[in-house]
N, CA, C and O atoms as a DFTB+ gen file, in Angstrom:
580 C
 N C O
     1  1     123.922     132.587     -82.524
     2  2     124.708     132.561     -83.527
     3  2     125.300     134.037     -83.949
     4  3     124.534     134.984     -83.769
     5  1     126.314     134.249     -84.375
     6  2     126.934     135.766     -84.902
     7  2     126.706     135.880     -86.099
     8  3     126.166     134.910     -86.630
     9  1     126.992     136.958     -86.870
    10  2     127.021     137.013     -88.212
    11  2     128.086     135.954     -89.033
    12  3     129.130     135.429     -88.646
    13  1     127.329     135.872     -90.396
    14  2     127.688     134.905     -91.302
    15  2     127.771     135.923     -92.709
    16  3     127.014     136.783     -93.158
    17  1     129.003     135.397     -93.124
    18  2     129.239     136.260     -94.372
    19  2     129.070     135.227     -95.799
    20  3     129.900     134.377     -96.122
    21  1     127.614     135.575     -96.646
    22  2     127.069     134.803     -97.707
    23  2     127.629     135.644     -99.011
    24  3     127.398     136.836     -99.218
    25  1     128.378     134.811     -99.805
    26  2     128.942     135.220    -101.318
    27  2     127.988     134.718    -102.257
    28  3     128.120     133.498    -102.155
    29  1     127.290     134.895    -102.932
    30  2     126.676     134.419    -104.204
    31  2     127.527     134.880    -105.261
    32  3     127.816     136.060    -105.456
    33  1     127.975     133.746    -106.037
    34  2     128.743     134.443    -107.234
    35  2     128.679     133.496    -108.449
    36  3     129.589     132.753    -108.816
    37  1     127.574     133.622    -108.966
    38  2     127.009     132.878    -110.367
    39  2     127.974     132.520    -111.518
    40  3     128.788     133.438    -111.617
    41  1     128.168     131.711    -112.275
    42  2     129.275     132.043    -113.242
    43  2     128.956     132.990    -114.261
    44  3     129.853     133.407    -114.994
    45  1     127.495     133.467    -114.419
    46  2     127.121     134.005    -115.577
    47  2     126.186     135.050    -115.101
    48  3     125.168     135.351    -115.723
    49  1     126.654     135.752    -113.672
    50  2     126.035     137.022    -113.338
    51  2     127.086     137.867    -112.226
    52  3     128.290     137.732    -112.010
    53  1     126.080     138.767    -111.651
    54  2     126.935     139.634    -110.913
    55  2     127.036     139.154    -109.463
    56  3     126.002     138.758    -108.925
    57  1     128.205     139.154    -108.771
    58  2     128.618     138.809    -107.382
    59  2     127.885     139.807    -106.495
    60  3     127.891     141.036    -106.561
    61  1     127.106     138.811    -105.453
    62  2     126.420     139.691    -104.352
    63  2     126.780     138.751    -103.151
    64  3     127.050     137.552    -103.092
    65  1     126.666     139.921    -102.050
    66  2     127.166     139.640    -100.733
    67  2     126.433     140.237     -99.824
    68  3     125.961     141.368     -99.937
    69  1     126.275     139.291     -98.620
    70  2     125.076     139.561     -97.498
    71  2     126.193     139.339     -96.007
    72  3     127.359     138.952     -96.088
    73  1     125.655     139.606     -95.044
    74  2     126.061     139.471     -93.682
    75  2     124.606     139.396     -93.320
    76  3     123.659     140.133     -93.593
    77  1     124.741     137.917     -92.392
    78  2     123.620     137.463     -92.091
    79  2     123.820     137.062     -90.609
    80  3     124.775     136.377     -90.243
    81  1     122.687     137.613     -89.634
    82  2     122.813     137.301     -88.698
    83  2     121.464     135.953     -88.178
    84  3     120.433     136.352     -87.637
    85  1     121.620     134.866     -88.362
    86  2     120.256     134.187     -87.941
    87  2     119.761     134.505     -86.506
    88  3     118.607     134.098     -86.372
    89  1     120.247     135.093     -85.396
    90  2     119.570     135.273     -84.348
    91  2     118.977     136.654     -84.345
    92  3     118.302     136.969     -83.365
    93  1     119.131     137.446     -85.242
    94  2     118.438     138.697     -85.588
    95  2     117.467     138.539     -86.738
    96  3     117.581     139.193     -87.774
    97  1     116.585     137.724     -86.545
    98  2     115.585     137.786     -87.733
    99  2     114.323     137.678     -86.939
   100  3     114.131     136.924     -85.985
   101  1     113.570     138.453     -87.413
   102  2     112.016     138.772     -86.943
   103  2     111.326     137.506     -86.992
   104  3     111.633     136.677     -87.849
   105  1     110.426     137.290     -86.149
   106  2     109.461     136.134     -86.049
   107  2     108.919     135.888     -87.192
   108  3     108.772     134.718     -87.546
   109  1     108.496     136.993     -88.030
   110  2     107.392     136.905     -89.369
   111  2     108.301     136.486     -90.145
   112  3     107.723     135.906     -91.065
   113  1     109.651     136.443     -90.328
   114  2     110.740     136.130     -91.402
   115  2     111.056     134.835     -91.108
   116  3     111.268     134.080     -92.057
   117  1     111.143     134.363     -89.837
   118  2     111.527     133.167     -89.497
   119  2     110.336     132.200     -89.663
   120  3     110.588     130.997     -89.601
   121  1     109.296     132.528     -89.831
   122  2     108.289     131.576     -90.135
   123  2     108.069     131.578     -91.789
   124  3     107.591     130.675     -92.476
   125  1     108.500     132.698     -92.149
   126  2     108.587     132.148     -93.768
   127  2     109.532     131.652     -94.268
   128  3     109.559     131.368     -95.466
   129  1     110.634     131.415     -93.348
   130  2     112.063     130.795     -94.026
   131  2     111.435     128.972     -93.189
   132  3     111.852     127.961     -93.755
   133  1     110.720     128.832     -92.227
   134  2     110.255     127.454     -92.004
   135  2     109.207     126.961     -92.865
   136  3     108.921     125.771     -93.006
   137  1     108.636     127.962     -93.447
   138  2     107.278     127.713     -94.320
   139  2     108.138     126.870     -95.721
   140  3     107.858     125.790     -96.242
   141  1     109.250     127.840     -96.045
   142  2     109.997     127.565     -97.450
   143  2     110.883     126.332     -96.806
   144  3     111.101     125.565     -97.743
   145  1     111.304     125.972     -95.964
   146  2     112.161     124.894     -95.716
   147  2     111.601     123.523     -95.266
   148  3     112.131     122.427     -95.449
   149  1     110.582     123.754     -94.723
   150  2     109.800     122.671     -94.298
   151  2     110.149     121.817     -92.937
   152  3     109.695     120.730     -92.578
   153  1     110.939     122.522     -92.415
   154  2     111.162     121.992     -91.266
   155  2     111.414     123.497     -89.826
   156  3     110.951     124.621     -90.019
   157  1     111.972     123.232     -88.906
   158  2     111.972     124.140     -87.686
   159  2     113.019     125.021     -88.059
   160  3     113.930     124.566     -88.751
   161  1     113.033     126.185     -87.718
   162  2     113.970     126.992     -87.518
   163  2     115.460     126.457     -87.229
   164  3     116.363     126.520     -88.064
   165  1     115.570     126.031     -86.200
   166  2     117.057     125.306     -86.159
   167  2     117.486     124.483     -86.915
   168  3     118.661     124.446     -87.278
   169  1     116.386     123.505     -87.356
   170  2     116.781     122.549     -88.464
   171  2     117.485     123.164     -89.507
   172  3     118.520     122.654     -89.938
   173  1     116.893     124.521     -90.093
   174  2     117.414     125.240     -91.202
   175  2     118.653     125.646     -91.087
   176  3     119.530     125.545     -91.945
   177  1     118.774     126.276     -89.651
   178  2     120.147     126.717     -89.444
   179  2     121.008     125.668     -89.746
   180  3     121.975     125.719     -90.506
   181  1     120.563     124.612     -89.041
   182  2     121.598     123.294     -88.845
   183  2     122.138     122.889     -90.335
   184  3     123.302     122.640     -90.650
   185  1     120.910     122.893     -91.208
   186  2     120.935     122.645     -92.439
   187  2     121.793     123.304     -93.262
   188  3     122.430     122.746     -94.155
   189  1     121.853     124.697     -92.954
   190  2     122.842     125.518     -93.324
   191  2     124.480     125.451     -93.467
   192  3     125.305     125.612     -94.367
   193  1     124.480     125.130     -92.094
   194  2     125.759     124.592     -91.741
   195  2     126.584     123.334     -92.132
   196  3     127.803     123.170     -92.176
   197  1     125.482     122.441     -92.419
   198  2     125.487     121.240     -93.203
   199  2     125.695     120.845     -94.549
   200  3     125.947     119.753     -95.059
   201  1     125.530     121.980     -95.003
   202  2     125.665     122.510     -96.508
   203  2     124.706     121.487     -97.455
   204  3     124.953     120.913     -98.516
   205  1     123.479     121.515     -96.583
   206  2     122.165     120.974     -97.445
   207  2     121.822     121.780     -98.270
   208  3     121.834     122.984     -98.014
   209  1     121.471     121.335     -99.347
   210  2     121.392     122.301    -100.646
   211  2     119.546     122.769    -100.591
   212  3     119.162     123.668    -101.338
   213  1     118.800     122.239     -99.886
   214  2     117.398     122.973     -99.715
   215  2     117.750     124.013     -98.625
   216  3     117.252     125.123     -98.816
   217  1     118.387     123.892     -97.700
   218  2     118.469     124.628     -96.639
   219  2     119.187     126.111     -97.242
   220  3     118.783     127.266     -97.114
   221  1     120.340     125.610     -97.903
   222  2     121.193     126.785     -98.766
   223  2     120.339     127.186     -99.890
   224  3     120.593     128.337    -100.244
   225  1     119.667     126.775    -100.380
   226  2     118.693     127.458    -101.504
   227  2     117.494     128.658    -100.925
   228  3     117.142     129.701    -101.475
   229  1     117.015     128.020     -99.528
   230  2     116.370     128.753     -98.676
   231  2     116.797     130.119     -98.394
   232  3     116.241     131.196     -98.611
   233  1     118.095     129.771     -97.775
   234  2     118.816     130.948     -97.536
   235  2     119.030     132.143     -98.424
   236  3     118.888     133.307     -98.049
   237  1     119.431     131.708     -99.796
   238  2     119.718     132.240    -101.254
   239  2     118.143     132.911    -101.035
   240  3     118.020     134.131    -100.925
   241  1     117.160     132.147    -100.992
   242  2     115.974     132.925    -101.309
   243  2     115.778     134.305    -100.555
   244  3     115.527     135.418    -101.018
   245  1     116.020     133.773     -98.904
   246  2     115.744     134.948     -97.852
   247  2     116.720     135.951     -98.293
   248  3     116.286     137.075     -98.546
   249  1     117.998     135.709     -98.427
   250  2     118.488     137.157     -98.973
   251  2     118.487     137.868     -99.848
   252  3     118.845     139.046     -99.878
   253  1     117.841     136.835    -101.134
   254  2     117.376     137.734    -102.324
   255  2     116.487     138.609    -102.304
   256  3     116.478     139.636    -102.982
   257  1     115.410     138.139    -101.265
   258  2     114.298     138.811    -100.745
   259  2     114.250     139.818    -100.436
   260  3     113.309     140.591    -100.618
   261  1     115.377     140.053     -99.836
   262  2     115.666     141.754     -99.423
   263  2     115.755     142.418     -99.898
   264  3     115.658     143.488     -99.298
   265  1     116.036     142.481    -101.496
   266  2     116.251     143.629    -102.654
   267  2     114.938     143.154    -103.720
   268  3     114.666     143.852    -104.698
   269  1     114.345     142.173    -103.472
   270  2     113.019     141.753    -104.457
   271  2     112.360     140.968    -103.506
   272  3     112.657     139.820    -103.174
   273  1     111.241     141.820    -102.996
   274  2     110.245     141.464    -101.843
   275  2     109.308     140.306    -102.248
   276  3     108.820     139.510    -101.446
   277  1     109.108     140.302    -103.619
   278  2     107.816     139.426    -104.300
   279  2     108.291     138.155    -104.938
   280  3     107.573     137.374    -105.562
   281  1     109.969     137.991    -104.646
   282  2     110.882     136.488    -105.099
   283  2     110.105     135.623    -104.134
   284  3     109.785     135.720    -102.949
   285  1     109.858     134.414    -105.454
   286  2     109.303     133.045    -104.623
   287  2     110.515     131.936    -104.767
   288  3     111.264     131.885    -105.743
   289  1     110.565     131.263    -103.892
   290  2     111.335     130.364    -104.015
   291  2     111.635     129.510    -105.387
   292  3     112.715     128.920    -105.416
   293  1     111.107     129.441    -106.078
   294  2     111.092     128.592    -107.359
   295  2     111.801     129.709    -108.496
   296  3     112.217     129.410    -109.615
   297  1     111.805     130.833    -107.973
   298  2     112.588     132.047    -108.769
   299  2     114.064     132.091    -108.654
   300  3     114.817     132.545    -109.516
   301  1     114.469     131.499    -107.336
   302  2     116.098     131.608    -106.890
   303  2     116.763     130.467    -107.828
   304  3     116.405     129.291    -107.770
   305  1     117.839     130.980    -108.758
   306  2     118.559     130.642    -109.819
   307  2     118.958     129.005    -109.268
   308  3     119.231     128.704    -108.105
   309  1     118.910     128.175    -110.320
   310  2     119.479     126.684    -109.902
   311  2     121.140     127.079    -110.057
   312  3     121.746     127.404    -111.078
   313  1     121.663     126.920    -108.594
   314  2     123.198     127.544    -108.554
   315  2     124.058     126.139    -108.517
   316  3     123.562     125.020    -108.383
   317  1     125.243     126.398    -108.642
   318  2     126.185     125.292    -108.333
   319  2     126.560     125.492    -107.117
   320  3     126.522     126.683    -106.806
   321  1     127.006     124.592    -106.081
   322  2     127.238     124.451    -105.066
   323  2     128.456     125.458    -104.755
   324  3     128.276     126.122    -103.734
   325  1     129.538     125.674    -105.369
   326  2     130.378     126.556    -105.118
   327  2     130.075     128.067    -105.227
   328  3     130.772     128.950    -104.727
   329  1     129.088     128.228    -105.856
   330  2     128.694     129.371    -106.196
   331  2     127.930     130.107    -105.025
   332  3     127.405     131.216    -105.130
   333  1     127.950     129.393    -104.006
   334  2     126.860     129.788    -102.811
   335  2     127.915     129.785    -101.823
   336  3     128.261     128.617    -101.642
   337  1     128.574     130.586    -101.106
   338  2     129.957     130.717    -100.134
   339  2     129.510     131.026     -98.834
   340  3     129.173     132.198     -98.664
   341  1     129.414     130.140     -97.730
   342  2     128.859     130.582     -96.373
   343  2     130.457     130.711     -95.586
   344  3     131.297     129.819     -95.460
   345  1     130.509     131.857     -95.219
   346  2     131.825     132.024     -94.251
   347  2     131.539     132.350     -92.721
   348  3     130.783     133.279     -92.441
   349  1     132.109     131.629     -91.790
   350  2     131.928     131.801     -90.369
   351  2     132.831     132.298     -89.873
   352  3     133.967     131.950     -90.196
   353  1     132.591     133.361     -88.842
   354  2     133.542     133.799     -88.143
   355  2     134.211     133.091     -87.027
   356  3     133.779     131.995     -86.670
   357  1     135.351     133.697     -86.383
   358  2     135.999     132.752     -85.408
   359  2     135.147     132.436     -84.092
   360  3     135.231     131.414     -83.410
   361  1     134.331     133.504     -83.890
   362  2     133.450     133.520     -82.783
   363  2     132.344     132.606     -82.787
   364  3     131.879     132.038     -81.799
   365  1     131.857     132.484     -84.287
   366  2     131.103     131.355     -84.722
   367  2     131.312     130.120     -84.414
   368  3     130.560     129.489     -83.671
   369  1     132.390     129.629     -84.969
   370  2     132.783     128.738     -85.024
   371  2     133.036     128.268     -83.512
   372  3     132.631     127.161     -83.156
   373  1     133.749     129.170     -82.573
   374  2     133.925     128.991     -81.243
   375  2     132.768     128.732     -80.315
   376  3     132.860     128.032     -79.307
   377  1     131.897     129.216     -80.637
   378  2     130.236     128.932     -80.153
   379  2     129.764     127.423     -80.794
   380  3     129.196     126.638     -80.035
   381  1     129.991     127.077     -82.074
   382  2     129.655     125.729     -82.465
   383  2     130.771     124.836     -81.822
   384  3     130.313     123.719     -81.579
   385  1     131.989     124.959     -81.495
   386  2     133.069     124.063     -80.780
   387  2     132.431     123.649     -79.374
   388  3     132.419     122.513     -78.899
   389  1     131.938     124.736     -78.849
   390  2     131.381     124.664     -77.560
   391  2     129.924     124.011     -77.431
   392  3     129.601     123.437     -76.391
   393  1     129.086     124.116     -78.487
   394  2     128.277     122.993     -78.401
   395  2     128.627     121.559     -78.725
   396  3     128.120     120.646     -78.075
   397  1     129.515     121.322     -79.753
   398  2     130.026     120.118     -80.096
   399  2     130.542     119.290     -78.917
   400  3     130.327     118.111     -78.639
   401  1     131.396     120.367     -78.199
   402  2     131.886     119.362     -76.809
   403  2     130.771     119.053     -75.743
   404  3     130.850     117.928     -75.249
   405  1     129.869     119.761     -75.355
   406  2     128.638     119.575     -74.583
   407  2     127.830     118.342     -75.039
   408  3     127.328     117.646     -74.156
   409  1     127.659     118.010     -76.319
   410  2     127.050     116.835     -76.795
   411  2     127.377     115.381     -76.788
   412  3     128.525     114.980     -76.595
   413  1     126.441     114.658     -76.985
   414  2     126.877     113.552     -77.395
   415  2     126.752     112.753     -78.417
   416  3     126.251     111.629     -78.443
   417  1     127.316     113.482     -79.428
   418  2     127.536     112.954     -80.645
   419  2     128.414     111.989     -80.809
   420  3     129.448     112.124     -80.155
   421  1     128.285     110.598     -81.805
   422  2     129.337     109.761     -81.914
   423  2     130.606     109.997     -82.401
   424  3     131.543     109.261     -82.089
   425  1     130.746     111.038     -83.205
   426  2     131.993     111.339     -83.963
   427  2     132.265     113.022     -83.527
   428  3     132.541     113.977     -84.254
   429  1     132.110     112.965     -82.389
   430  2     132.511     114.448     -81.629
   431  2     134.436     114.789     -82.035
   432  3     134.776     115.745     -82.732
   433  1     135.116     114.110     -81.621
   434  2     136.452     113.951     -82.015
   435  2     136.548     114.526     -83.278
   436  3     137.139     115.588     -83.474
   437  1     135.852     113.709     -84.370
   438  2     136.318     114.194     -85.883
   439  2     135.726     115.598     -85.730
   440  3     136.417     116.552     -86.088
   441  1     134.689     115.772     -85.304
   442  2     133.994     117.135     -85.398
   443  2     134.776     118.164     -85.209
   444  3     135.045     119.012     -86.060
   445  1     135.282     118.117     -83.756
   446  2     136.005     119.052     -83.003
   447  2     137.308     119.287     -83.876
   448  3     137.567     120.470     -84.099
   449  1     138.175     118.323     -84.407
   450  2     139.086     118.731     -85.023
   451  2     139.484     119.385     -86.464
   452  3     140.489     119.903     -86.950
   453  1     137.956     119.036     -86.950
   454  2     137.898     119.805     -88.404
   455  2     137.445     121.409     -87.786
   456  3     137.875     122.394     -88.387
   457  1     136.605     121.575     -86.623
   458  2     136.116     122.746     -86.084
   459  2     137.566     123.711     -85.616
   460  3     137.612     124.941     -85.639
   461  1     138.670     122.800     -85.209
   462  2     140.067     123.545     -84.809
   463  2     140.739     124.151     -85.960
   464  3     141.358     125.214     -85.900
   465  1     140.547     123.195     -87.364
   466  2     141.221     123.649     -88.203
   467  2     140.829     125.032     -88.873
   468  3     141.621     125.927     -89.166
   469  1     139.325     125.035     -89.078
   470  2     138.434     125.957     -89.423
   471  2     138.928     127.228     -88.521
   472  3     139.325     128.289     -89.001
   473  1     138.833     126.938     -87.165
   474  2     138.939     128.126     -86.099
   475  2     140.349     129.004     -86.545
   476  3     140.369     130.207     -86.805
   477  1     141.399     128.165     -86.560
   478  2     142.686     128.573     -86.678
   479  2     142.726     129.295     -88.079
   480  3     143.309     130.379     -88.055
   481  1     142.190     128.879     -89.355
   482  2     141.912     129.492     -90.356
   483  2     141.511     130.760     -90.168
   484  3     142.125     131.779     -90.484
   485  1     140.093     130.637     -89.459
   486  2     139.316     132.102     -89.202
   487  2     140.147     132.883     -88.748
   488  3     140.350     133.939     -89.348
   489  1     140.810     132.591     -87.632
   490  2     141.428     133.864     -86.988
   491  2     142.634     134.234     -87.940
   492  3     142.814     135.437     -88.128
   493  1     143.328     133.497     -88.449
   494  2     144.356     133.881     -89.688
   495  2     143.832     134.905     -90.635
   496  3     144.567     135.809     -91.034
   497  1     142.473     134.788     -91.046
   498  2     141.896     135.425     -91.938
   499  2     141.558     136.955     -91.218
   500  3     141.725     138.105     -91.626
   501  1     141.139     136.530     -90.264
   502  2     140.613     137.523     -89.301
   503  2     141.894     138.918     -88.919
   504  3     141.575     140.101     -88.799
   505  1     143.057     138.476     -88.812
   506  2     144.126     139.037     -88.769
   507  2     144.539     139.777     -89.794
   508  3     145.018     140.891     -89.584
   509  1     144.415     139.268     -91.059
   510  2     144.724     140.052     -92.520
   511  2     143.753     140.975     -92.928
   512  3     143.978     142.025     -93.530
   513  1     142.400     140.434     -92.489
   514  2     141.380     141.603     -92.686
   515  2     140.558     142.190     -91.744
   516  3     139.345     142.253     -91.942
   517  1     141.011     142.575     -90.861
   518  2     140.268     143.273     -89.513
   519  2     139.348     144.343     -90.054
   520  3     139.695     145.137     -90.927
   521  1     138.111     144.320     -89.466
   522  2     137.362     145.372     -89.648
   523  2     137.232     146.309     -88.956
   524  3     137.296     146.110     -87.743
   525  1     136.970     147.869     -89.522
   526  2     137.491     149.142     -88.970
   527  2     136.856     149.239     -87.652
   528  3     135.653     148.989     -87.584
   529  1     137.581     149.609     -86.470
   530  2     137.094     149.648     -85.153
   531  2     137.302     148.180     -84.613
   532  3     136.839     148.059     -83.479
   533  1     137.725     147.332     -84.988
   534  2     137.686     145.975     -84.245
   535  2     139.066     144.766     -84.750
   536  3     139.064     143.830     -85.550
   537  1     139.983     145.257     -83.980
   538  2     141.413     144.891     -84.306
   539  2     141.286     143.592     -84.401
   540  3     140.661     142.890     -83.606
   541  1     141.903     143.199     -85.428
   542  2     142.344     141.483     -85.192
   543  2     140.783     140.912     -85.555
   544  3     140.684     139.685     -85.542
   545  1     139.597     141.659     -85.867
   546  2     138.409     140.991     -86.109
   547  2     137.670     141.027     -87.225
   548  3     137.759     142.216     -87.531
   549  1     136.979     140.499     -88.061
   550  2     136.191     140.499     -89.264
   551  2     135.006     139.503     -89.222
   552  3     134.890     138.778     -88.234
   553  1     133.978     139.416     -90.409
   554  2     132.891     138.417     -90.396
   555  2     133.445     137.853     -91.423
   556  3     132.507     137.489     -92.132
   557  1     134.502     137.547     -91.951
   558  2     134.727     137.086     -93.345
   559  2     135.802     135.587     -93.259
   560  3     136.659     135.382     -94.118
   561  1     135.599     134.785     -92.261
   562  2     136.586     133.826     -91.965
   563  2     136.439     132.619     -92.912
   564  3     137.075     132.406     -93.944
   565  1     135.516     131.908     -92.376
   566  2     135.775     130.391     -92.739
   567  2     134.651     130.243     -93.649
   568  3     133.489     130.501     -93.334
   569  1     135.163     129.671     -95.195
   570  2     134.139     129.308     -95.861
   571  2     133.506     127.748     -95.531
   572  3     134.204     126.834     -95.094
   573  1     132.352     127.656     -95.766
   574  2     131.552     126.254     -94.938
   575  2     130.595     126.095     -96.168
   576  3     129.382     126.143     -95.963
   577  1     131.062     125.914     -97.392
   578  2     129.860     125.340     -98.122
   579  2     130.569     125.381     -99.696
   580  3     129.930     124.988    -100.671
């Protein structure tokens, strides 16, 4: 997985943003995430992608612990779904599309069609907001949550 951009914007608080690379997590941190989520690390990553409330809550907990190391999962604010935005890059979407193409899932065509729309939107956003030194590239493209 590549970088994912997460924005937490509570209606009664300050906006916070993080870039998160699920593949660049230390084993000790992944173990803490797994303990909080109650499933494997891969199940948690998939849960974030599928908009699973518990997976997203654990994601927000993990990100908040970067600034507040002693924060417990119970201390994570009870947020509305639209207050936590998970945005995937076109590269991330392309990687997901490749995995779906190789899979035997029943609704593969429907998923691929949705990913195609997301990919096109991501590319358009990346052209509008390129990162310095990376023409036509950014890590802020697709809203997935």
